[in-house]
N, C-alpha and C positions, 0 to 999 in steps of 0.2 A: 504493501501499499505507502503511496507516495501523492504528496502534494508539491505541487509547481511552484517553486520561484514564490511563497505568497502570497500569491494572484488571489481574488476574489473570483467563486463561482460567479459565470457568466451562461447565462441561461437563453437559448434559440426555444423560442415556444414552436417554431414550424419553420421545417429545411425547405418548403415549396409552398406559394399562395392560394394554391387551392390542392383537396385532394387528390386528383387527378393529373399524373405527371405529365411533362409536354414531352410528345415523342414523335408531333411533324410541325410541319409551317402552320396548317390549319389551328393548331392548337394555340402556336403562339398570337396568330393573327385572333382569333376567336378570346384570348385573353384580352389583349390593345382591343378589340372594341368593346368588352365589357368596363375598361379604365379601371387605372388605381391611382393613386398619391404617390406625387410623388416632389423630392424638394429640387427647385428650382436656384440655381446659386448664377449670382451677379458678381461683374469686376467689383464693385464696392464694399465686400464682405458680408453681402445682404443675402440673406437666403428667405424662399419664399414655398410656402405649402403651395401646390397645385393639383387640381383632380385634372391627369391626361387622359384623352379617350383618341382612339382611329375612329373616322367618319365610319361606317355601314358602306359606302361604297368606293373604299380603301385611297380616298384621293385625299386626304388632309390629316394634320395630328393637332386635336385642339387642346385647350385647356381653361380651367375655369376654378376660383371666378378671375376675373381680369379685370383694370382700370382699362384695359384700352375697349374698342367695341367689338364686338365677336368674331368680326371677319377678321381684324388686327389678329386676335389672339390663336392663330392657326401658324400652323406651317404645312403648304402647299408641298405634297414628297413629291413632287417633279423638282422643288427648287434646292432639295437633299442631295450635297456634293457626296457628303461622308459620314460614315459613324463610327466615332470611335471610344473602343472600352478602355475604362482605368481615366487618370486624372489627366490626362497629358493635352492641355488646351490650355491658353494664358491664362485663361480666365480660372481658371483651379490653380496654376503655380503661381497666384499673385494673390490671390484670393487668404485672406485674414486665417480664413477660418479654415482651410484645405488640409493642416494637419490634423484634424477630428474628423474628415469623412473619409469612410473605407475606399481604399481603392479596388475592391470587387465591384462596388453596389454605385459607382460612379459612371458616366457615360454621355458623350455630347453629339450632337447634330450639330454637321458644318453644313452651312448651307448659302444658296445666294454666290454671286461674282466673284465678291470679294471674300470666300469662305468665312463667311458672323458665325457664330458657336451657340448653339441653346445646350448650357450647360446642367445636367441632371445627375441626383441622388436619389437612390433606391431603396425601399425599405431593408431587400436583402441582394445577396448577389445572385440570383436565382430570377431575380424580379428584374434587374438590369440584363441578363443573357437574354429573356423572354424580350424584354424591350430588342433589343444589340437584332437579336437574330431576324425579328420581324420585320424589323424597318429595313436591314440589308436584303429581307425577300423584296420587300416591296421595292424599291431602288432600283434594283435588275430585274424587274418588271419587262420593260421597256427593251433591256440586253437578252433578254434570254427566256423561252417559257418556264412557269413555273408549276412544280410538283404541286401547290397545293392549289393552286387555279383548277386542276384537274380532280381535285378532289380525293382524301386519303386510299380510295376502292383501287386505282388505277395506276400507285405508283410501283416500282420493282419491288420494293417491299412484300406490299401486299398481296403482289401475282404469284411470290413465292411462295406465301403462308397459304395460298389458295393449293397451292400444287402438294405441300406438304399436307395440309387435311383430307384435299384429296386422292393422296395416296394409302390414308391410312384408313381412309371412309371403304370400307371394304366393298358395301352394297348398295355404296353408292346413291342413298336417299336425300345428302345433304346434310346432314345430321348424325351425331354419333353421342354413345355415352358419356358422362361425366367422369369416370375412372378412364376411359380410353384418352378424353381431352386431357384429363390432368397426367398421365403417360408421357402423352407426344410432348406436352410443354414442358416437364421433368426432360426427356430424350434432349431436348434443344438446348436444357439450360438446366445443368445437373445442379446447382446450386440452390433454386430455389425448393423451399418447401412446401412440400405438398399442400398442408394446414393454410397456406398464405391462397397458392393457384384454386385450391375451392370455395374459398372465401372473394374471391376475387369474380368468380362465375357467377355466387351466389347476387353480388352488387348486380353485377349486369343484368341478371333474369330479374332481379328485383326490381331494377329500374325499368322496366320492360314489360314489366307486372304478370309475368310467366308463371303458367302453376308448373311446367314440366321442368326437367332437371338435364331434360337433353340438349347438346351445343350444337349450334348451328357453327358455318363455316364463318360468318358474318363474328358472332359471339367467341371463335375462335381466337379471328384476328387480333378483335378489339383486348381479349385478355392477355395476349401474348404480346402486343405492342405496348398497354400500361404494366406490365410486370417486368419486362424484359429491356425497358430501355431504360437509358440511365442518363439524367436529364442531362447531366454535366457533361458526358461522351458527345450527344446528340447535338448541342449548342459549338463545339469544339469543332464538329465534325462539319456544322454548316459554315463556321466562320473559315477553316482552310481549303472548301470546296467551291468558294465565290458564291453559298450561296443555294448551293445547288444540296438534295437531298442523300449526295454519293462521291464518289473520291474515283476520278481519272485516275490515269498512272502518273498525268502533271503533277496535278495537286498534292497527290501523296508523296512526289520528287522534292518538291518544295518543301512540304512538311517534314521533310528527313533532313534535307539539308539546313534549312533556316531556323526548323524548331528542334530538331533533335537531336544536333551537331554529325550526322552521320555525310561522312566525304566519299566520293569517288561513286556515287548514288548512278545508277543507269535507270534509263523507261524500261528496260527488258527487266532490269532487278524488281524496280515496282511489279512490273504484270506479274513477275511470279510468287509474289506476295499476295498481288491478289487473287490469283487461281488458290495458294492455299487457304487462307484466309475466307473468303466471300463465299457464302454457304448456299446464295442460290444458282442456277445454271446459267442464267440469263447473266448474271453481273460476271462470270467466270470467262462468260464466250466473247461479251461486248467490254471487259476489262473494268468493271469499276466494283469497287468496294462500299457498299449501303451501311446502314449503322450497325445492322450484326456483326458482320463479316469483320468493319473498324474496331467495335467493343472486342471481340475476340483478338485479335491485331494486337491492344494495348495490354490486353490479359497476359500476351502470352510471354516465351521466355525471351523475342527478339527486342522488345521493349521495358526489359526487367532494368530495374536501378541502378545494379551492381556491372560495373564495364566489363564485358567477357574476355579482352586484353587481361583482364588481373586473373582469367580463373586459369590462366595458365601461367607457367615461371618466366616472368617478364624483367627481372630487376637481374644486374648484373649480380653473378653469382664465381668472379672470381676475386672478392676482395676479401683480406685477410677475416678472419671466424668474428675478432672482437667489433666488427663493423655492421653488424649484424643484431635483430634481435631475434630470440629464438622462445618458441613455443615449448613450454617448461610444467612439469607438472609436478605437485608435491607430495609427498606419501602416495606414491601413485598405487602403493601396493590396496589404500584403504576405499573401499566402496562407501562407507558413513563415514560418522565424526573419528576424528583423531585422538578420542578418549577413550571411546569403548569399543568403536568400530573394530567388525572382523576384517583380518588380512582375506582377499582374497583376489584371485590371480584375472579378473576381468574389468580389474580396474586396469591393468597394463592393454588388455584389450582395448577398452574403448579411448585410452590418450590416445594409441600407437594410430586408430581409426579417426582418429580428430587433427593429425597430423603434428603430434607433440612430440618434440626431438631433444630434450632432456625428462629421465624420469629416473626416479628413486628405486634403490634395491637395499631397504632398511637390514642385513642378514645377521643371524644370530646362529649359535651352539643349536641344531636338533638331536633329537635320538640317533642312534644307529650311523654316525659319525655323518649324517647328514644335514649339510646346514638350512635352515628355513628364514620366512620372511615372516614376521607377525608386529600387532600391536602390542608393545612390551603394558601396555596397561588392559588386557584382553589377551590372556597367553593360553584361551581354550579354541584359539581359532590360527591355523596355521597353512603356511603353502612352503612348498619344497622348493629351494632353490634350484633345483635341476627343472623343475617345471615351469618357474617361471621364467626363466633362459631360454628355453625351447619357445616360450608363447613369445617373447622377445624377437629371437629366431625369423618367428615365422610371421609375426605382422610388425616387421622394424622399419619396410620398407614399402608396404605397400602404400599408405600416404605418401609417401615422402622418400625419394632415394639420397637425398642429404643425410649426413654426419648425423648418426644418434648416438647422446650422451648419455652413458648411466652413470649415475651421480650414486658411489659403493658406501654406503655408512657401512663400516665393518665391525661386528661387535664379537666375531668371532676367536677360536682359538688356534692357535698356531697350525693343528692339524687341522682343523675342516677350513682354513683356509687356503691350504694346500688342496684342497677337493674341491674347492670355489675354481682353482684355477684350470683345475683337470677340466671339471664339467665347461668353463666358458670355453678354454681351448679346443673343446671336443666340439659344442654345438658351435658357437662362432667361428671357429678355423681362420681360414685368412679372412675376415672381416672386422677381426680384432685390429684396431689400430696401436701397433706396439713401434712403430718409428721413434728414435731419441729425435728430440729437437735440435735445428742446428747452431751453434751460439752466433755463428756469425747473421743469421736470420733477426732483424727485428720483431717482425708480425709473425702472429698462428700465420697457417693454412689456411685456404678459402674452402669455402662448402665443395664448389664444382673440383677440387682437388682431391676432397676426403668423402665424394660421394662414396653412399653404401658402404660407408666404414663405421664399427662404433668405435666408443673412445669412451675409455673410463677414467669417469673422474674418482680421485680419494687420496690418500698419503701415498708420501713416497720416500724410501730409504737413501741416504747417501749413498752415492754412487760408489763405493769401495766395494771392488768385487769379493773381498773376503771376509763381508759382513754378510752372513747367512740371514740376518735378522733385528730388531732392535725395537728402540721404543719409539712411538709417535704422538702426538694426541690426539684424542680422541673427535673423532669427526659427529658426535651423537649432537646433533643444534642445540635437541628440546631439552636435554638433560646439562648441556653446559648452560643454558640459557636459566634452567630452573636453577643453579649451581650457584648463579652469578645473581641468582634474585634474592638467595638464602641468608640469611643472618650471619652465618660462619663462613662466608665465600671472602680467603682470603687472595684469591688472583691466581690461584695453579692451578692450570690445568688438568683433566686427567690423562694421564699416560696408558698406551695402549701397546702390547707387542705386533708386531709387524713381522710376517716374512719375508723373503728377496723375492721369489717366484710372484708374489701376490703384487709387491710395488714395480714392479719390471711391467706387469701389463698396465701401469699408468706411465703415459708419455704427456703428452702436451696438456694434458688439466689435473696439474698438480694442484693442492688443494695445499695454501697455507695460508698465516693468520693475518688478519690486517694490522697494521697498527697507528700508521699515517700516510698520508699523501704525499709530504715531504720523503720520508723513508721507502714508499714504493715506487716511487716516480726513479729515487736513485739505485734502489737495490734490486728490485723486484723480475725476473725475469719473465719473459715474455707469455711464457708456455705453462705459470705458476697463477691462480684461479682464486681470488677470494670471496667466500660467502659472507654475507650480512642476512642479521636478524633485521626484521621490517622495523621492530624501535630501532635500531643503531643505524640504518640506511636512512629513516626518516631524520633523526639528528643531522647528521653529515649533510644530509639533503638541504637541510633550514640552515644551514651553519657553512657549510663551503660549497656552492650548488655549482663555481664554474670550477672546482676544481675535481669536483668528483665528472663531469661532463672530460674534463682533459685525463682524468684517471683511465676513464671507459672508450680511450679514442685506444688505447695501444690492451690493455686487460681486459680479459673477463670478469662477468661480477654478476652474481648470483645472492636472490634476494628470495629469501625466505621467510614464510607467515610467522607473526608470534605465536610463541608458544602460550599465550594468553588464549589466544583462539581454540579455545575446546571445542567450539562445537563446527570445528572446521570451517567458518566464515573466511572470507576472503578481503585480502587487501586491495586497496587500487592500484596495478597494474600502472597508471598513466603517471600516477606522480615518482613512479623507480623509471618508465621510459623517458621523461623528461629529463632525467640525469645520466641517459645512455645506459642504463644497465641494461644487460642485454639477454639474461637470466632470471626472470622472474617467476619464480614460483606458485603454483596455483594450484588451488584444492578443487580439481575437476569434479569429484562430488556434489558439490554445492552449489547450486545453479541461484543465480539472481543478478543483479545490474555487478558486480565485479567482473563474475565471470563471462556475461554480458559482451564487456567490455574485451576481451580476454580474445572470446570466440572471433566477433567479429574483427579483430586487429589482424589476426591471421588467416582470416580471407583470402587476403591479398596476397600477392605473388604465388598463384595459384594452390594454395592451402599448404605452402609445402613447409612450412615450420619454420622461416628465414625469411624477417623482413628487412631489407637496407633502410638503415638510418639513414637521416637527412644530413647532407655534404660537412652542412655548418656543424654540425658531430662528431665529426669523419675527419676533418681536415687538419693536418699538422698545427697548422699557425691559422687559427680561425678561432673568433671570440662568440662565447653562447653560455646564458644562463640558466639555467632548471626553473629560477623564479621571473624569469620576464614576465614584465609586468606591461609592454609597448612592444612598439614596430621592432623585428628582430634585425639584427644588422646583416643585411647583404641581401635579403629575403623578399620579396614584393607580397605585401597582405591582399587577399583577397574580398570581395563583399559575396554572400554566399544568400543568395534568393530562393526561400523555400514556400513555395502555398499549399498547405493543405488541404486540395478539394474535398476529399471524400474518403468514406470508408467502406468495404463493403462484407460483408456475411458475420458478422461480427459472432463472436460466441457470446454465451452469457459465462460471465466469470467463477472458477472454479470455487466456491465455497464462499460464493457472494453471497450477502445478506437474503432474504426472504422479502423479496416485492414483485414477485410476477416474475413474466417472462421475457419482459420490455428491459431494456438496459437506455440509460442515459450518456452516450461516450463523448469524451475529450479527447483531444491530441497532445501530446506533450513534445517538443524537440529540443534533445539537450546538446550541447554542444562540449565534449570534451578534447584536450589537448593544454599547452602550455597555459597557466594562469590567465595569460590578456586573454586566452578564445571561450574559456570555459565560458558557457552561456547556458539558460534553460527559458523559453517562452512556452507559453499554449494558448490550445484556441479555448473561443467556447461550446460549452456543452450544448450539444443534440438532444433535446429528450423524448423517449420515448421511441428510438429508430436503431436499431441493429444491422436492417438490411444494407440500407445503402444512406447514412447520416452524411448529408453536404455539409461540410465547413467553411470551403470557398475561405478564405483566410491568409495572407502574406506575410511571412517575416523576412526579415535581414539580419544575417550577423555577420562582422567584419573575424575573421579568420589570418591570424600574421605568420602563422606556420602552418599550412597546409599540410607540409610531410608527417607531421605530429598529430593533424586531428583527424576527431571521428564524429561521426554524426548519428543519436540515438532517437529513434521514434518511438512514444510509447502510449498505446492506445487505452486508457483509464474508465472506468465506468463511475460515473460521478455518484457519490452515494454520501447519507447523514453523517452516518458512524464513519466511514472510510472509504477512501478511492481503490475499488477494488482493478486488482492488475487483467488486462484482457490480452493483449501480446505486444509484443517487439523486436526492433530490428537496427542491430548496430551494421555503420557502414564506417571505413575509412573514406574522408574526405575524399584521396587521390581516387577510390574507385567510382566515385560518382558520375552515371552520366547526365549529360543535361536534357530536357523539355519534357514531354509528358508520360510518368514513368509508377509501373507498380511496384510498391512495396510489401514484399513475402512477410506477413508477421511469423514470429513466431512464440511459443507458448515459453512460459515459466520454465520448462527445464531445457530450454531454446532446441526443441523440435520444428517444423515446418508445418503452419497449418493450413490443410488443404483450403484453398478457395478463400482463404482470409487474407484482405490485403486495404494497404491503403493507394488513392491514385494521389498524385502530390505532382508537379511544377518543377523543376529545377534551375536556376541557372546559376553560372559562376563568373561573375566580373572583378576584373582586371582594376584595382583601386588606382595605383599608381601605376599600371603597364608589365603585370610579371603572369605568373600562368602559365598554364597549358592553353598557349595562344592559338596553336592547330583545332584544339576543338572547345575550345570557350573562347571564342573572336570578338569576345562583349566589352563595352568599358561601362562607368561610371563613373558619376563624381557624388562622394557620398556624403557631401556638406559642401557649398561655399564659403571656402576661408581663404588666410593666409597662405599662399604657398610653401610648404616645408620643403627645407634643403638636410638631407644628412649630415651631419657634421662629425669632423677628424676629432681626432683627442691629439690633444700637447702631449709628447713622451718625456719629456726634460732633456732629449739629447739633442742638442742642435742642430748637428752631422744630417740624421733623421729626421728632426722637424721639418727640416729645409725641404729634403725629399715630397715629404706627403703634402708642404703645403701649395709645391705646383700642380697636384692632384684638385686642390679645391675648386678653381674655375672649370676644367673638365664636367668634372661632377656636378655642378650647378648647371654647366650644356647640357647635357645628357637630359638631367631633371624639366629642365625649363621645354625641350624637346619631345621628353615625352608627356606632360603634362596640355602642352598646350596642343599637341596629338590627339588626347584624350578629351580635349575639351570642344575641340573643329567635332569628333566626331558625335560628342553630348549634344551640339547645337543644331546639329543635324536632324538626330533624333526627334529633338523637341518642334521642330517645326514640322516633322513628319506626322509629329505626332504620335509618337512609340514612345513608349516607356525606356528607361535607359536600359533594360535586361534583353531589349530589343537584338539579335544581331544583325551584322551588315548587311549581310544578304535581305534582311527583311524591310533593312532601312531602304537599298535601294526597289527593291520590289515597288514598293510604297510612294517613291520619289517618282519612279517610274508611270505610275498610274496618275499622277498629277500634273504629269507633262505630257499628256494627251488631249484633245482639243475637243469639244461635243458631237466633232463628226468622225472622231477615233483616229485623227491623224496626227504622228507628233508633233508637238509647237519646238523641241528642240533636235540637235541634231549631235552626235558623239563625232569629235576632230580628238584621232592622237596626234598630242605633240609631245615631240622630245620622249618619246613611249608612254605618255603620261595621257587620261584621257578625260577631256574639260568638253564640257557642254553648251553647244553656243546656239542662243534664242534663232528661229527661223524668218518670225515677224515680232511683232511689237506682244507683251506679255504681261499679266495681270500683275499688281505690286505684291500677290503672296508668292506666284512663284519666282518672282525675282528674288526675293528673300529666299525660296529656296535655291536656287543657282549660284546665290553667291554662297551662302550656308556649304556647299557642295567645292564651290571652287577653293573654298579656305581648307576645308576637307584634304583633298588635292593638293595644295599649297604646303601644307604641312606635313603630310607621307611623303611630297619631295622631296623637301627641307633636310628629314628623319633619316631617310633613305639615303640620300647623298653626303649625308654627316656623318650619321651614326660610324663607318670605319673611324672616320681622324679622329671622333672623339672618343671613343673607345680603345686605341690604339696610343691614345695620350693615358689615358687611365691605367692599361695595363703594362707601360713602359714605368710609370710611381711605382705601380706592384712591384714590377719586377727589382726596381732598383732599392727598395724595401727589403724584399726577401733578401736582397745580399747580404742585409746585414743584422737576418737571422741568428746566424752561427755562433755570430760575435757581441749580441746583444747584451750579455748579462757581465762582459769583459767591459766594455763601453762604459755600460752604466757604473761598474766597481774605481774607473777611470777617475768618472764624475763626480763622484762621492757618490752614487745613488746603492744602497740596502735594505736590508730587511722589507718592511711594507712597501718603502718607495721604488722599491728593485719593480716589486709583486706587478705595485700600480703600473710600472712602467712597459714590462710585458704587457699585463693584460692592454695597454692602449693600444702598444705596437698590433697586437692582433682584433682588437676592433678594426684599429685602420688598414690590415690587409683585407679581412672579411669584407667593409663596406667598398672596399676597390673589386673587388672579385664580379666582375661586371656579369648582371641578370643576363644571359646570352639568350633566355627562352623570352624576354621583354621583344628582343631586338628582331628576333625571329616571328613575334607573332604580330609585330608592324609590319613585316616585310607581305606574311602573310596573308594581312588587311588590303594591303596596294596589290596583290594577287587577285584577291576578290573580287576587288574595286574593277581591276584591271579586266 
């Protein structure tokens, strides 16, 4: 049970303006003719409530009351030029109350030769969508025949439903039993509940005052359309289909390119999608996708929110082992709590199938000279060591072929230690990695080099070959913590005897005790690994965040849960990932939010159990603090826009309070990452709707370090006693796909729930030019404020400071070029009436539609000058078009300037970085000569790393701008 951010519960009493769903253009027109109240927004910050209706002859829009004459309080449909959804006109942008108006409830009607705007706000996003869809249909009447003018009965959808009905009507009487009709609809839409279908038939028959329960063809079609049409998908289809009730291949191509971020799409690929998802034979043959096929396509894996590129190994696997986060399990042999839980071999099966790459074996002496694994708080159940390693050998590389680390907790006698060695050699054979580390190397081998190898982590004897056994400190972490917490603890660690044979199995993961960072950086070998208790690691992370990150660039760190977690609850892994800690051990047997984060994080990179850490946490000279509360040097922050549109088939929470079968759902969005990125927001509550609750709310988050961020969607049931968990889904930021996506929700224990989804829209925009521009070619102003320049720090060594001073001017030049380009793109989007999250392709499509005259001829020509596309008027054009052409011209000029100057500016910055790096090795000696020591020397080193980090030019930004240029071209 969770509360979200202390925000009060808000209630939406209806997700639709009427009980009847909108499933066609006719429904939109009928609703508009009946009329409803809308808020009329004026530029002078005043808002009026007016009742708007559509004339019965579909010729004009009227409103009342009004001080104007009745003939003036109207707008002819023929005068409408465009309908915009959202707050995308000057009136909305300049209205003092605009911030209080919901983006999804606002829309504008542009009319007349000067594109005057009638700016309106509906009571809900659904009502806004109805007016926008209906008006767009009416405006397009003169351009193409409209389906709704012919009536619902002749649409491709109804023709398909008739063929379905006729095929099932074996008697050919035009009627069928209700049971047969219910079964037929369930076949077409398996997510529907039988009771809901029967209730709909009863409603239809009651409205017609029928006594029989037999279903006619017309009633079957009506019931199917009302039950199976999701209004939010219908409105989307109308929007992208140029106001038709189906998508052709060109519509689909533009949708995939401009909205979904798909590249290299062709007409043939779109026709293939139509053939695979369209339900009607006519649609498949003629090449169009109607509402039911489009809904199925949006629900398919092809529109999953998770980037398919990340479903396979997509990262560089040739870097040192210390440069990766590693999927790790704690007390793997337990399937219940660590205090009394029994040992069970299935713990290893589960962990390995989930891609775990670091597992624990806590081994003790057993009877008959057979080592065993057991919970020493519950000695009644145990499993043999032999059976465990046989299972490990069987499942070690099923989910991943990258190295598996065995964290050996050795509590055996010397005799049984030798038995362990014999069994491991026999079972694992040449999979055991026992190569001695090379002193000439500085870093651990890579996951690629260690493929299909099993690495033993444990204690190791000195290299003296005559030493056949010796004493080492005990590896029992929980026992050590207990001793430290006891009143008679004297600081002396318990010693155990270790045999040479077991010692020799340990190669590149030798367990050593952590003392302090200064000692570790001087004397720790790269093949030695320290384990930290959660409590100790938290203290270090708070007191020495930068040192912890730097330490983890070279050495492996393993974090294990506190011994106080007797219920096997989980620590928050994000706290330690932020410090660069690679092996954060989790209790896989304990579900909940922390395990959700862990599972979601390791879904990326093909679920192989290894995730490459951000470069700022790997580069030898770079600055990063785990406690960063602002912009990260050298990293471009992004803006994440998430619209929660609707939910599908939410189940009643298990163990929920008894309040009938209905639920009152809402959705929480959590952002996890560095402290500056952590945030949480929630939607309104939708009353008594589990099948298709409509939320239609948009949220915006700033993400300063995208590579470390995760998004967790949580659906909850609003209840007076405590909000009950419905489902969740956690995804790394880098795995998000833009556009309209369905989010598959997982149960409390992490299983995907069939047909239970969230429908969302995702847009990722560059706050100041970074990010993956090839897929996220979007721009946004986070707010109008004074331009910020990244500052270089003074080191206190004149020779080095003089070099960095040279970089100040080119850095400012780079930021100016980037921001000017951003602002030029935002300006043309505003003039096109598009939101900041719109792609440049959407912008250009809108621009082109505005530059066509009433007789369908272009008012401008495209002229290539020096390989850049300019637009020149063919004749006199209105002022509105002049403004748009000026904004377009500015965008081309800024992109041209950036592309022509980027290499020069970048070269200046790179030269300064290289010159600075030449002093890296001598930094301490130079500091000593200048009298810097202790804290001052450390500060100088930190400032040097900061400057180098800032000067590492964000190459992805430049590629992104070139991509925008190519797109424009």
